[in-house]
C-alpha positions as CSV (number, residue, x, y, z in Angstrom):
1,M,79.5,108.0,141.2
2,D,80.2,109.8,144.5
3,G,76.6,110.8,144.9
4,T,76.4,112.7,141.7
5,P,73.7,111.0,139.6
6,G,75.0,109.8,136.2
7,L,78.5,111.3,136.6
8,M,81.8,109.9,137.6
9,S,84.7,111.2,139.7
10,I,87.9,112.2,138.0
11,S,89.5,109.0,139.3
12,A,86.8,106.7,138.0
13,F,86.7,108.4,134.7
14,G,90.4,108.3,134.4
15,R,90.5,104.5,135.1
16,L,87.7,104.1,132.4
17,V,89.5,106.0,129.7
18,G,93.2,105.4,130.6
19,L,94.0,108.8,131.6
20,A,95.6,109.9,134.9
21,P,93.7,112.5,137.0
22,S,96.6,114.9,136.6
23,A,96.3,114.6,132.8
24,L,92.5,115.2,133.0
25,R,93.0,118.3,135.1
26,F,95.7,119.4,132.6
27,Y,93.3,119.0,129.7
28,D,90.6,120.9,131.6
29,D,92.9,123.8,132.2
30,C,93.6,123.7,128.4
31,R,89.9,123.6,127.7
32,V,90.4,120.5,125.6
33,L,88.4,118.1,127.8
34,P,86.4,120.1,130.5
35,P,84.4,118.0,133.0
36,A,80.7,117.9,132.7
37,R,80.3,119.4,136.2
38,V,82.6,121.1,138.7
39,D,81.4,121.1,142.3
40,G,81.1,124.8,143.3
41,V,82.2,124.1,146.9
42,T,84.8,121.4,146.7
43,G,86.1,122.0,143.2
44,Y,85.8,118.4,142.4
45,R,85.5,117.5,138.8
46,Y,82.8,115.0,137.5
47,Y,82.6,113.5,134.0
48,S,79.8,111.8,132.1
49,A,79.8,108.6,130.1
50,A,79.1,110.6,127.0
51,Q,82.6,112.2,127.2
52,Q,84.3,108.7,127.0
53,P,84.7,108.6,123.1
54,R,86.3,112.2,123.1
55,A,88.7,111.2,126.0
56,A,89.7,108.0,124.4
57,L,90.5,109.7,121.0
58,L,92.4,112.4,122.9
59,R,94.4,109.7,124.8
60,D,95.1,107.9,121.4
61,L,96.3,110.9,119.7
62,R,98.6,112.0,122.5
63,E,100.0,108.5,122.6
64,A,100.7,108.7,118.9
65,G,102.9,111.9,119.7
66,L,100.5,114.6,118.3
67,A,101.1,118.1,119.8
68,L,98.1,119.4,121.6
69,P,97.2,122.1,119.1
70,D,97.1,119.4,116.4
71,V,95.0,117.3,118.7
72,V,92.4,120.1,119.0
73,T,92.4,120.4,115.1
74,V,91.5,116.7,114.9
75,L,88.9,116.9,117.6
76,D,87.1,120.0,116.8
77,G,88.2,121.0,113.3
78,P,86.8,120.1,109.8
79,A,87.5,116.6,108.5
80,A,89.8,118.0,105.8
81,G,92.0,119.8,108.4
82,A,92.1,116.6,110.7
83,R,93.1,114.5,107.7
84,E,95.9,117.0,106.7
85,V,97.3,117.1,110.3
86,L,97.2,113.3,110.6
87,E,98.9,112.7,107.3
88,R,101.6,115.3,108.1
89,H,102.3,113.7,111.5
90,R,102.4,110.1,109.9
91,R,105.0,111.2,107.4
92,A,107.1,112.8,110.2
93,V,106.8,109.6,112.3
94,R,107.9,107.6,109.3
95,E,110.9,109.8,108.6
96,S,111.9,109.8,112.3
97,G,111.7,106.1,112.5
98,R,113.8,105.5,109.3
99,A,116.4,107.9,110.6
100,A,116.6,106.1,113.9
101,E,116.7,102.8,112.2
102,T,119.5,103.9,110.0
103,A,121.5,105.2,113.0
104,I,121.0,102.0,114.9
105,R,121.9,99.8,112.0
106,A,125.1,101.7,111.4
107,V,126.1,101.2,115.2
108,L,125.2,97.5,114.9
109,D,127.2,97.1,111.8
110,A,130.2,98.6,113.7
111,L,130.0,96.4,116.6
112,P,132.3,93.3,116.9
113,G,131.0,90.4,114.9
114,G,129.3,92.5,112.4
115,P,125.5,92.8,111.8
116,D,123.1,90.0,112.3
117,R,121.8,88.1,109.3
118,T,118.1,88.4,108.3
119,E,116.1,85.4,107.1
120,F,112.6,85.5,105.7
121,T,110.3,82.9,104.1
122,L,108.1,83.6,101.0
123,G,105.8,81.4,98.9
124,G,107.7,80.4,95.8
125,A,104.9,81.4,93.4
126,E,104.4,84.7,95.2
127,L,108.1,85.5,94.9
128,A,108.2,84.7,91.2
129,G,105.1,86.7,90.7
130,A,106.5,89.7,92.4
131,V,109.7,89.5,90.3
132,R,107.6,89.2,87.0
133,Q,105.5,92.3,88.0
134,V,108.3,94.7,88.9
135,A,111.0,93.7,86.5
136,P,109.4,95.4,83.5
137,A,109.9,98.8,85.2
138,V,113.7,98.5,85.6
139,G,115.8,101.0,83.6
140,T,118.1,100.4,80.8
141,D,120.1,103.6,80.8
142,P,123.9,102.7,81.2
143,E,124.5,106.0,82.7
144,H,122.2,105.1,85.6
145,P,123.0,101.4,86.3
146,V,121.3,101.4,89.6
147,L,118.0,101.7,87.9
148,G,118.6,98.3,86.3
149,R,118.4,96.8,89.7
150,V,115.4,95.7,91.9
151,L,115.3,97.0,95.4
152,V,114.4,94.4,97.9
153,E,113.4,95.8,101.3
154,F,112.4,93.7,104.4
155,E,111.1,95.0,107.7
156,E,108.8,93.6,110.4
157,D,106.0,91.9,108.6
158,E,106.6,92.8,104.9
159,V,109.0,92.4,102.0
160,R,108.9,95.0,99.2
161,F,110.1,94.6,95.6
162,V,110.6,98.0,93.9
163,A,111.7,98.9,90.4
164,T,111.7,102.2,88.5
165,D,113.2,103.8,85.4
166,R,112.1,107.3,86.6
167,H,109.2,107.2,84.1
168,R,107.2,104.5,86.0
169,L,107.6,102.8,89.4
170,S,106.4,99.4,90.3
171,L,105.9,98.2,93.9
172,R,104.8,94.7,95.1
173,V,104.4,94.0,98.8
174,L,104.6,90.4,100.2
175,R,103.8,89.2,103.6
176,P,106.5,86.6,104.7
177,S,105.4,83.6,106.7
178,A,108.5,84.3,109.0
179,L,111.1,87.0,109.3
180,T,113.9,87.2,111.8
181,G,116.8,89.6,112.0
182,P,117.2,93.3,111.6
183,P,115.3,95.2,108.7
184,G,117.3,96.2,105.7
185,Q,117.5,96.2,102.0
186,V,119.6,94.8,99.1
187,L,119.8,95.7,95.4
188,I,119.9,92.8,92.8
189,E,120.4,92.9,89.1
190,A,117.0,92.5,87.5
191,D,118.2,89.5,85.3
192,L,119.5,87.7,88.3
193,L,116.3,88.2,90.2
194,V,114.3,87.0,87.2
195,R,116.4,83.7,87.1
196,L,115.7,83.3,90.8
197,G,112.0,83.7,90.3
198,A,112.0,81.1,87.6
199,W,113.7,78.7,89.9
200,A,111.5,79.6,92.9
201,V,108.2,79.2,91.1
202,R,107.9,75.5,91.5
203,A,108.6,75.6,95.3
204,A,106.0,75.9,98.0
205,E,108.2,78.0,100.1
206,V,111.6,79.8,99.6
207,T,113.8,80.9,102.5
208,L,115.9,83.9,101.7
209,T,119.0,84.9,103.9
210,V,120.6,88.3,103.7
211,G,124.0,88.5,105.2
212,P,126.3,91.5,106.2
213,G,128.0,93.8,103.6
214,A,128.3,92.5,100.1
215,S,127.4,88.9,101.1
216,P,125.2,87.2,98.4
217,L,121.6,86.6,99.0
218,V,121.1,82.9,99.7
219,A,117.9,81.1,98.7
220,R,116.9,77.6,99.9
221,A,114.1,75.5,98.6
222,R,113.3,71.8,98.1
223,G,116.7,70.9,99.5
224,E,118.5,73.1,97.0
225,R,120.4,76.2,97.5
226,R,121.1,79.3,95.2
227,E,123.2,82.3,95.7
228,V,122.4,85.7,94.1
229,A,125.0,88.4,94.0
230,V,124.1,91.7,95.7
231,A,124.9,94.9,93.8
232,G,126.0,98.3,95.2
233,G,124.6,101.8,94.6
234,T,122.1,104.2,96.3
235,Y,118.5,103.6,95.2
236,P,116.1,106.6,94.5
237,A,114.1,107.6,97.6
238,Y,110.9,106.1,96.2
239,R,109.0,106.3,99.7
240,R,109.4,110.1,99.7
241,M,107.5,110.2,96.4
242,L,104.8,107.8,97.6
243,D,104.4,109.9,100.7
244,A,104.2,113.1,98.6
245,L,101.6,111.5,96.4
246,A,99.6,110.4,99.4
247,A,99.4,113.9,100.7
248,L,98.0,115.2,97.4
249,P,94.2,115.4,96.6
250,A,92.7,112.0,95.5
251,P,92.9,111.3,91.7
252,T,90.1,113.1,89.8
253,H,89.3,110.4,87.4
254,R,89.0,106.6,87.8
255,V,88.3,104.1,85.0
256,V,88.0,100.4,85.1
257,V,88.7,98.7,81.6
258,D,89.3,95.2,80.2
259,R,93.1,94.6,80.6
260,T,93.5,92.6,77.4
261,A,91.4,95.0,75.4
262,L,93.5,97.9,76.6
263,L,96.7,96.1,75.8
264,G,95.4,95.5,72.2
265,A,94.4,99.1,71.7
266,L,97.9,100.3,72.9
267,A,99.6,97.8,70.5
268,A,97.3,99.0,67.6
269,A,98.6,102.5,68.1
270,G,101.9,101.3,66.8
271,D,105.4,102.7,67.5
272,V,104.5,106.2,68.6
273,P,106.0,108.4,71.3
274,A,102.6,109.2,72.7
275,V,99.0,107.9,72.5
276,V,95.9,109.8,73.7
277,L,93.6,108.2,76.3
278,E,90.2,110.0,76.3
279,L,87.6,109.3,79.1
280,G,83.9,109.7,78.4
281,P,80.7,108.4,79.6
282,D,81.3,104.6,80.0
283,V,84.0,104.6,77.3
284,L,87.7,104.9,77.2
285,R,89.0,105.9,73.7
286,V,92.7,104.9,73.0
287,A,93.6,106.7,69.8
288,D,90.9,105.5,67.4
289,V,89.8,102.5,69.4
290,A,86.7,102.9,71.8
291,L,86.7,100.5,74.7
292,P,83.8,99.9,77.1
293,A,84.7,101.1,80.5
294,L,83.4,102.0,83.9
295,C,84.1,105.7,84.4
296,G,83.1,108.0,87.2
297,E,81.0,111.1,86.7
298,E,83.9,113.5,86.9
299,G,83.6,114.6,83.3
300,P,85.7,114.0,80.1
301,L,89.5,114.0,80.2
302,R,92.3,113.6,77.7
303,V,95.8,112.5,78.7
304,G,98.8,111.3,76.9
305,F,101.0,108.3,77.7
306,D,104.0,106.6,76.1
307,P,102.5,103.3,75.1
308,A,105.9,101.6,75.6
309,V,105.8,102.6,79.2
310,L,102.0,102.2,79.9
311,A,101.7,98.7,78.2
312,P,104.1,96.9,80.4
313,A,102.5,98.4,83.5
314,V,99.0,97.1,82.4
315,E,100.5,93.8,81.4
316,S,102.0,93.2,84.8
317,G,98.6,93.3,86.4
318,V,96.6,90.3,87.5
319,G,93.1,89.5,86.5
320,P,90.7,90.6,83.7
321,D,90.4,94.2,84.7
322,V,92.8,97.1,85.3
323,L,92.0,100.2,87.3
324,L,93.5,103.6,86.2
325,E,93.4,106.5,88.8
326,I,94.3,109.6,86.8
327,P,94.7,113.0,88.2
328,S,93.8,116.1,86.2
329,A,97.1,117.7,86.9
330,P,100.3,116.3,85.2
331,R,101.1,113.8,88.0
332,P,101.7,110.1,88.0
333,T,98.8,107.8,87.2
334,L,98.2,104.7,89.4
335,V,97.7,101.5,87.5
336,R,96.1,99.0,89.9
337,S,95.0,95.4,89.7
338,A,91.5,94.8,91.0
339,D,92.5,91.2,91.9
340,Q,95.8,92.1,93.6
341,G,95.9,95.1,95.9
342,S,99.5,94.6,96.9
343,F,100.8,95.5,93.5
344,T,100.8,99.0,92.3
345,T,102.5,100.8,89.3
346,L,102.9,104.6,88.8
347,V,103.3,105.8,85.3
348,M,104.1,109.4,84.3
349,P,102.0,110.9,81.6
350,V,103.5,112.6,78.5
351,A,102.6,115.8,76.6
352,L,99.6,115.3,74.4
353,P,100.5,115.0,70.7
354,R,99.6,117.9,68.5
355,A,96.5,117.4,66.5
């Protein structure tokens, strides 16, 4: 305390919060973290224990790579401004990390001996469930064959299964029990992946190996071995769309409804290009069918969907209920399963039919 009651010297405070004295002097000069007291004779700076939370947050933000003006916005600005700054920085860090990973992977691929293999282990039932959930979202347009494939991404502690036909996007994230090797991705024809899921469902665990180039994906379980051909093509940059959606305001309407009842109402609408969903107080009206629902207090809303697109997204969920997060603007609606947060489907609305 250096004889100053209740205060710490710059060295003691720096040790406590993990900042060097030179950094504390710099932040004082920038008026970001001024000391509680400066000795008028010696010029020594002293800090109070009450300043510790601000100093620790400042340290964490700087370690995360935020510029000092952005740090000040987070520390002293309104919560909305802080959130905007942090989300923008997070997107930039992700893009930078992906660019670096792509460059490193390209150099590794060019080295003698080729790239390393990647191996990861998933639960058999989990693998089969992920395939069942995302496969309905693959495309069938022969002019865009890559949309008929499922993207399988693997990195660090997660494996992602992604499918899209541009009108909807399904994403399921699994946590492997083990993953070794460099991150990467493969494209697999949807029907081949469905067959693999049907084979894997009876296994407690399935180990998948991804080799270099066009090497097939190899699956091993119960002493058996399966090879699945890997397809080519460039998959849509779905992460950019997810990042863009995350930066938008939160959905204005949320409704929880019985999944089976919603599927029945969509089926009763028949073969129509669009069906109207109308939200009211504790009711979701689907065409002429009124379903009990848990709705927020955001007010009524009418939105149109192609039932041939919405129904498979609802059917792929898990559990008795489904959660729809619907924005008031014409943006994708999130279809979530209350019993499985790792599975998400985005469904594009369509123009409301004329009365």
